[in-house]
C-alpha positions in Angstrom: 29.5 37.7 15.9 31.8 36.9 13.0 30.6 35.3 9.8 32.6 32.1 10.5 31.0 31.7 13.9 27.5 32.3 12.5 28.1 29.8 9.7 29.4 27.2 12.1 26.3 27.6 14.3 24.1 27.3 11.2 25.8 24.1 10.0 25.6 22.5 13.5 21.9 23.4 13.7 21.2 21.9 10.2 23.1 18.8 11.1 21.1 18.3 14.3 17.8 18.9 12.4 18.9 16.3 9.8 19.7 13.8 12.5 16.4 14.4 14.1 14.5 14.0 10.8 16.3 10.8 9.9 15.7 9.4 13.4 12.0 10.2 13.1 11.9 8.4 9.7 13.9 5.5 11.0 12.0 4.9 14.3 8.6 5.9 13.0 6.0 7.9 14.9 4.5 6.7 18.1 1.3 4.8 17.6 2.1 4.0 14.0 0.8 0.5 13.2 2.7 -0.1 10.0 4.3 -3.4 9.3 7.2 -4.3 11.6 10.6 -4.1 9.8 10.9 -7.1 7.5 7.3 -8.3 7.8 4.8 -8.0 5.0 1.1 -7.8 5.2 0.8 -11.6 5.1 2.7 -12.0 8.3 0.8 -9.2 10.0 -2.6 -10.7 9.1 -1.5 -14.2 10.3 -0.1 -12.8 13.5 -2.9 -10.4 14.4 -5.7 -12.8 13.6 -3.9 -15.8 15.3 -4.5 -18.1 12.2 -4.0 -21.8 12.7 -2.2 -24.0 10.2 -5.3 -24.7 8.1 -6.2 -21.0 8.1 -2.7 -20.1 7.0 -2.9 -22.5 4.1 -6.3 -21.2 3.0 -5.0 -17.6 3.4 -2.0 -18.3 1.2 -4.3 -19.6 -1.5 -6.3 -16.4 -1.2 -3.2 -14.3 -1.5 -2.1 -16.2 -4.7 -5.5 -15.5 -6.3 -5.6 -11.9 -5.2 -2.1 -11.2 -6.4 -2.8 -12.7 -9.8 -6.0 -10.6 -10.2 -4.3 -7.4 -9.1 -1.3 -8.0 -11.3 -3.7 -8.5 -14.3 -5.6 -5.4 -13.5 -2.5 -3.3 -12.9 -1.2 -4.5 -16.3 -4.4 -3.4 -18.0 -4.2 0.0 -16.2 -0.6 0.6 -17.2 -1.4 -0.2 -20.9 -4.3 2.2 -20.9 -2.2 4.9 -19.2 0.4 4.4 -21.9 -2.3 4.9 -24.6 -3.5 7.9 -22.7 -0.1 9.6 -22.7 0.5 8.6 -26.3 -2.7 10.5 -27.1 -1.0 13.7 -26.1 0.7 13.6 -29.5 -2.7 13.8 -31.3 -4.6 15.7 -28.7 -8.0 14.0 -29.4 -10.1 14.9 -26.3 -12.7 12.2 -27.1 -10.2 9.4 -27.0 -8.5 10.8 -23.9 -11.9 11.1 -22.1 -12.7 7.5 -23.1 -9.3 6.3 -21.8 -9.8 8.2 -18.5 -13.1 6.4 -18.1 -11.5 3.0 -18.8 -8.7 3.7 -16.3 -11.2 4.8 -13.6 -13.2 1.6 -14.2 -10.1 -0.5 -13.8 -9.1 1.3 -10.6 -12.7 0.8 -9.3 -12.3 -2.9 -10.1 -9.0 -3.0 -8.3 -10.5 -1.6 -5.1 -13.5 -4.0 -5.4 -11.0 -6.8 -5.7 -9.2 -5.7 -2.5 -12.5 -5.5 -0.7 -13.5 -9.0 -1.9 -10.1 -10.3 -0.7 -10.6 -8.9 2.8 -14.2 -10.3 2.9 -12.7 -13.7 2.0 -10.1 -13.2 4.9 -13.0 -12.4 7.2 -14.7 -15.6 6.1 -11.6 -17.6 7.2 -12.0 -16.3 10.7 -13.6 -18.2 13.5 -16.1 -16.5 15.8 -13.4 -15.9 18.4 -11.2 -14.2 15.8 -13.9 -11.7 14.6 -13.0 -9.0 17.2 -9.4 -9.3 16.0 -10.5 -8.9 12.4 -12.5 -5.8 13.3 -9.4 -4.3 15.0 -7.4 -5.2 11.8 -10.0 -3.4 9.7 -9.4 -0.2 11.7 -5.7 -0.4 10.6 -6.1 -1.6 7.0 -5.4 1.7 5.2 -2.1 2.2 7.2 -1.0 -1.4 6.8 -1.5 -1.7 3.1 -0.7 1.7 1.7 2.9 0.7 1.0 4.4 1.1 -2.5 2.5 -0.9 -5.1 4.1 -3.7 -6.9 4.9 -3.2 -10.6 3.1 -5.4 -13.0 5.1 -8.0 -15.0 
């Protein structure tokens, strides 16, 4: 087999592998319950829980409060991280340890805020929607692990 023929076969195989990888990324894996293309978590929750107009209105108010709280906490965390990395210039381990503890506490508060948000969503549900909420809970990590928004 000549080098040209071997190189041609290798290029064709690599192109096919790339097409397969891109197709897998584009079409997603079977059974993946991520947000449908163009839909955010809000639309998914409304659709999956079959919210009525009053529930949607209350849910939108919850979202507004939740986003404000998370943006505020993300902003605090980013400022603390900035200070942490600026501390590399002075190499004071005590200050770095303190900042790491503060950042960990802010992250814990962020997760608590997320849990409180979903408890509030649960409280919006009628009795007939509770099984739908429980199904949603099973998928929460996959639905909401998208890229985080940057604080303002």
